[in-house]
C-alpha positions in Angstrom: -0.1 -0.1 0.2 3.0 2.5 1.0 4.3 2.1 -2.4 1.3 2.4 -4.2 0.6 5.5 -1.9 4.0 7.1 -2.9 3.3 6.2 -6.7 -0.1 8.0 -6.6 1.5 11.1 -5.1 4.3 11.3 -7.6 1.7 11.0 -10.3 -0.2 13.7 -8.7 2.9 16.0 -8.8 3.6 15.4 -12.2 0.2 16.4 -13.5 0.3 19.6 -11.1 3.6 20.5 -12.9 2.0 20.0 -16.3 -1.1 22.2 -15.5 1.0 25.0 -14.0 3.5 24.7 -17.0 0.7 24.9 -19.6 -1.0 27.8 -18.0 2.4 29.3 -16.7 0.9 32.3 -15.0 2.9 34.5 -12.6 0.2 36.2 -10.8 -3.4 35.0 -9.6 -6.0 37.0 -7.7 -9.0 34.8 -8.1 -10.9 35.9 -10.9 -10.0 39.8 -10.3 -6.6 39.7 -11.8 -4.5 37.0 -13.5 -1.1 37.4 -15.7 -0.6 34.4 -18.0 2.7 34.0 -20.1 2.7 32.1 -23.4 -0.9 32.3 -23.9 -1.4 31.8 -27.4 0.5 29.0 -29.1 3.2 29.6 -31.9 1.0 29.4 -34.7 -1.6 32.0 -33.6 1.3 34.0 -32.2 2.8 34.5 -35.2 -0.5 35.3 -37.0 -0.9 38.3 -34.3 2.7 38.9 -35.3 1.7 40.1 -38.7 -0.8 42.5 -37.9 -0.2 46.1 -39.6 1.5 48.6 -37.4 1.7 51.5 -39.6 0.7 54.5 -37.2 -0.8 56.1 -40.3 -3.7 53.8 -39.8 -3.9 54.5 -36.2 -5.8 57.5 -34.6 -3.0 59.4 -32.7 -4.6 60.2 -28.8 -1.3 61.9 -27.9 -0.4 59.1 -25.3 -1.0 56.3 -27.5 -2.2 55.2 -31.0 -5.3 53.3 -31.4 -7.6 51.6 -33.7 -10.5 49.2 -33.6 -9.6 45.7 -35.4 -11.4 44.5 -38.4 -9.4 41.2 -38.8 -11.8 38.4 -38.5 -8.8 36.2 -38.3 -7.7 37.6 -34.7 -11.1 37.6 -33.7 -11.4 34.0 -34.5 -8.1 33.3 -32.6 -9.0 35.2 -29.4 -12.7 34.1 -29.4 -12.0 30.4 -30.3 -13.0 27.6 -28.0 -9.5 26.4 -27.1 -8.7 29.9 -25.6 -12.0 30.8 -24.1 -11.9 27.3 -22.3 -8.6 28.3 -21.1 -9.7 31.4 -19.8 -12.7 29.9 -18.2 -10.6 27.3 -16.3 -8.2 30.0 -15.1 -10.8 32.3 -14.2 -13.1 29.5 -12.6 -16.0 31.0 -14.5 -18.1 29.2 -17.0 -20.3 32.4 -17.6 -17.6 34.0 -20.1 -18.3 34.6 -23.7 -16.9 36.9 -26.3 -17.8 40.5 -26.7 -19.2 42.2 -29.9 -17.0 45.0 -28.3 -14.2 45.8 -30.8 -10.7 44.4 -30.2 -8.4 47.2 -30.0 -4.9 47.4 -31.2 -2.8 49.8 -29.4 0.6 51.2 -29.5 2.5 53.4 -26.7 5.4 55.1 -27.8 8.2 56.7 -26.2 7.1 59.8 -24.3 3.7 57.9 -23.6 2.5 59.1 -20.3 0.7 55.7 -19.6 -2.2 55.5 -17.9 -3.4 57.1 -14.6 -4.7 55.0 -11.7 -8.1 53.4 -12.4 -10.7 51.0 -12.6 -11.7 49.9 -15.6 -15.6 51.1 -16.3 -18.4 48.6 -16.4 -20.0 48.2 -20.0 -22.5 45.6 -19.0 -24.8 45.0 -16.1 -22.2 42.6 -14.9 -18.5 43.2 -14.8 -16.8 42.4 -17.8 -13.1 41.2 -18.0 -10.5 42.9 -20.0 -7.6 41.3 -21.5 -4.3 43.1 -22.2 -2.5 40.9 -24.6 1.0 42.0 -25.2 2.3 41.6 -28.7 5.7 43.4 -28.2 7.4 45.3 -25.6 10.6 46.7 -26.1 9.8 49.5 -23.6 10.4 50.1 -19.9 6.6 50.7 -19.1 5.2 48.4 -16.1 1.6 47.6 -14.9 1.0 48.4 -11.1 -2.0 47.2 -9.2 -2.8 47.4 -5.6 -4.6 43.9 -4.6 -6.9 43.0 -1.8 -4.5 43.7 0.9 -3.5 47.0 -0.5 -0.1 46.0 -1.8 1.2 47.6 -4.9 2.5 45.1 -7.6 4.4 45.7 -10.6 5.2 43.6 -13.9 6.7 44.1 -17.2 4.6 42.2 -19.4 6.2 40.2 -22.0 5.3 39.2 -25.5 2.7 36.3 -26.0 1.3 37.2 -22.4 -2.3 38.3 -21.3 -3.2 40.4 -18.2 -6.9 39.9 -17.3 -8.5 42.2 -14.9 -12.3 42.4 -14.0 -13.9 45.6 -14.4 -14.6 47.8 -11.6 -11.9 45.6 -9.6 -8.2 46.3 -8.9 -7.1 50.0 -9.0 -4.5 50.1 -11.6 -1.7 52.0 -13.5 0.5 51.9 -16.4 3.5 53.8 -16.1 5.1 56.2 -18.7 7.3 55.1 -21.5 10.6 56.4 -21.1 12.3 53.8 -24.0 11.1 51.8 -26.7 7.5 50.7 -27.7 4.8 48.8 -26.0 2.3 47.1 -28.5 -1.0 45.3 -27.3 -4.4 44.2 -27.9 -7.3 45.1 -25.7 -9.8 42.4 -25.7 -13.0 42.2 -23.8 -14.5 39.1 -22.2 -18.4 39.5 -21.0 -20.7 37.7 -18.9 -23.7 39.5 -19.9 -25.2 40.9 -23.0 -27.0 43.5 -21.2 -25.0 46.8 -22.0 -25.2 50.2 -20.3 -24.3 53.9 -21.3 -20.6 53.4 -21.1 -20.7 51.2 -23.8 -22.9 53.1 -26.0 -20.4 55.7 -25.5 -17.4 53.7 -26.0 -19.0 52.5 -29.5 -19.9 55.9 -30.6 -16.4 57.3 -30.1 -15.1 54.0 -32.0 -17.3 54.5 -34.9 -16.2 58.2 -35.4 -12.9 57.4 -35.9 -13.0 56.4 -39.6 -9.8 54.2 -39.7 
């Protein structure tokens, strides 16, 4: 029996190591904030790397360049069953679906002031999850947040990582870019289809961009 028990615990340990390496997350605060490295497989990540980064195709908002994506291939990647199921497992929430809110492509150049301390605005009657997927990051900019113990955390988000933050959850901040550039996608995952005025206002802003 002892030998069987030892064998069982060895197999359990190997399984746990495999699961950890599969998700490869560095930060996990329940469903409030999760940071996951190597989110996409190599093939899908290479497709994202091919996105057009010509800033003439973006709107210049002074501290960043931004445009709503129209590339169906990118939506099909992030909203595929493969990655949606991965997120559901990580967030321990089966009530997550893709949003019809546009995926945003953002570039933060040298001199960007970053983003002030804030909590993400509610777009629905239930808090959405906002994913920041890092495409490239040659910058010194970091994301900081205050956790449930009022402790400040800080991380430099690496390429092919995703940071998931729940709306109206942790207060967070993006430090200024003093060198390099940071290239990301902002992706919305929703728990509800009941939109509010914030959603309508943001959609109106995107529709007025004409890019």
